[in-house]
N, C-alpha and C positions, 0 to 999 in steps of 0.2 A: 503494500500501500505506501503509495507517495505521500509526501508532506502535506500536498494540498488536500487530500483527503482525511487526512488525518486533521488538519485544521478545522476543518468542515463538519467532522463528526464531533470534535470538541464544543464548537461555536453552537451547534445543536443541541446539545446536552446540556450546555449553560444556559441557552434560550430557555430551554423546558424547566428549568428552577429557577428563572428571575423572579416569576411571579412570587413564589414563596421564599424566596433571599428578601423581596423586599418586605413583604408583612412580617418578616422575622425581625428586618430592622426596624420597622416602625413599630412592633411591638415593644422595643425596649424605651423608644423615645419619637417623640415628632422630629420631622426632618423636613428639609426643603429638597427640591432636586440636586442639585450640587453636591451636598452632604450625602446624599442616597450614592450618587456616582462615585464620591469619595471610598463611602465607608464600602461599596462593592469593588472599589480598585483594590481596596487594602486586602480585601479577600481574595483578589487574584482574579476576579470577574470584571473584564472590561465592557464599559456600556456608555453610550454614545446619548447624547440626548435624543436624538432622533428615536431611537428604541425606547428609551424611558418613558418619554411624556406620552407616546400615544397607551403604554401598559399602563401608567397612573390615569389616564383616563378612563380607559375600560374598568379598572378595579372600582375608580368611583363610582362608575354609572350602574356597577353590579352591587354598589353601596358595601363595598368592603372598606373603604376610604372616605376619610374628609378630608377638608381644607379651610383653613384660615389666610389671610392677611395680615402679615406684620410687618411694619416699621423697620426700614434697616439703617444701622450706621454708618455703612458702606455701600451706597447704590440705592436703587428702587427697590419699594416692599419685596417681600418674600412670602411664596405661596408654599404653608407648612403642611404638610400631608400627617395625619394622623389614622389610626383604627377605629372602625366604628364596631360595636357590639359584634355585629354581622361580619365583620373581618376577623375579629380575634376568635370567632366561633370556626370559623374557614379555616385559620391559620391552625387551631388544636386539630383539624382534621388532616390536614396538609403535613401535622407533626407524624401522627398515626400512618399514614400513608406512606411517609418517607422511611419511618423504620421499618416497616413491613417490606418496603423493597430493598433497603440495605441488608435486612435478613434474609431476604429472597437472593440477594447478588452474593452475598457470604456462602450461603450452601451452594449455590451453583459455580462458584469459584472453586470450591474447595474439593 
């Protein structure tokens, strides 16, 4: 398998867990888009705004997130995202699914 195919596989796998990652970050504290991108980058998931904003909008439309505007001392107001009760419930379900998936992969890889 060549490097291009491997990078494509990695990208698809990361994209598949991105929604889970965002909910996990917001479960700890509210954040604005640049903070989310930074935290994802720290976790070695590289995401650009063009990928993040549509996902945040979709999660908001699903009732998983809400947002508020806050004035910033450094530039324009920032849109802070936070989890809703529904978002927390979905995150708990995703935690269960993730744990089951990891256990399944552990069994298959042994």
